[in-house]
N, C-alpha and C positions, 0 to 999 in steps of 0.2 A: 580815531584817526583811520584813514582809508588805508587798509592793508597792502593793496597794489602800490599806492602810492610811496608807502614806506619801504616796501621791497625795492621799488624802483631806485628810490634815494639811497638805500643800503649798498646796492649794485654799484651806483654811480660813484658812492664813496670809495668803494673797493678799487673799482677802476681808476680813480684818481691816484690812489696809493700806490699802485701798480705802476702808472705813469711815472711816477716820482721815483720809484725803484728800477727804471730805465726800462721798464718793460713795454712792448707795444701790443695794445689791444688788437686783437685780430678776429674776434667774434664775440657776440653778446647773445645771450639767450637762444644758443644753438639747440634745435630740438631734432630728436629721431623718434622712430616708433618705440625706442626704449626708453625715453626719458629726455631731460634738458640738462644742460651745463651752463650756469649763469655767465661765467668769464672765461674766454680763451685768449692768452696772451703768450709772447715770445720774447725773448733776448737773444743773444748771441749763442747762448748754449741750450736753452730749454724753450720747450712748448708745454706750458702750464694749464691745467684744465682746473679750474676754481668753482668752488662751491662756497658762495655767501651766505652766512647764516648771522640774522640780526636777532638780537633780543633786546629787552629793556635790562636785565640783571641776570645774575647767575643763579636766582633763587630755586629753579628746578633743574640745574646743573649747568655746565659749560654749553655754548651753543655748539661747540663741535661733536658733543656726544650725539648730536640730533641727526648726524649723518651716519646712519645706521649701515649695517652690512648690505642690506637691500638697498639702500639709496648708493651705496658704493658700486655694486654691481649695475646699477642703472646708468650710473656716469660712467664706469669703463666701458660697457656697451656703446653707449653713444659716443665716447670718444675713438672706439674703434671705427664708427660710421664717418666721423668727422676726418680721421687720419686716412680713411680711404679714399676721400675725396681731395685731400690736403697732404699728400706725401712729406715726409721730412726725414732728415738724418738727425735731427736735433735730440736731445734726451726729453723723455715723456715723462710729466710729472703731475701728481695730484695735490692740489693744496686746499686748504680752508682758510677762508678770512672770516673771523668772528668780529661782529659789530655790536657792542653795547650801548644803546642808546636810551637812557632812563627817560629824557624828556622828549622822544619822538625824533623827529627832524628838527635839529639844531645843532649847535656848534659844540655841545656837551656831549660829547661820544668817546669811548675808546676803541681800539681797533687792535686785533691779534691775528697776526700772518702766521700759519702753520704750514711750513713747507713739508713736502712728503708725508702729508697727513694720512694717506692710506697709499696702497700698491695695487695698480691694475695686474689681474693673472697673467696678461700675455704682454707686459710692458717691461 
């Protein structure tokens, strides 16, 4: 299966989940010279920067374990860029959404939302 297509499906699935949790999606695949943030969403209290990790299963570890310290630093640096362009008084949060899809794109998947998965050094 095309990994780009599968990745986009995972991001769309995570976005739909967030909408159901009353978050408004405000940016997708935001890029800076430091890296990329998959989803940026907000509700009345939070602006969340979301890394979506899609895996078939947990055979090689939980999907969230692949959000390494290096990846976290890239995400937080990119979040700083986004926030410099979009100032907010809301609380900033970094979340990871794990999606396990053993059959690829299908209705057979599980999703795990990890709030405050990591902390940005200046947030």
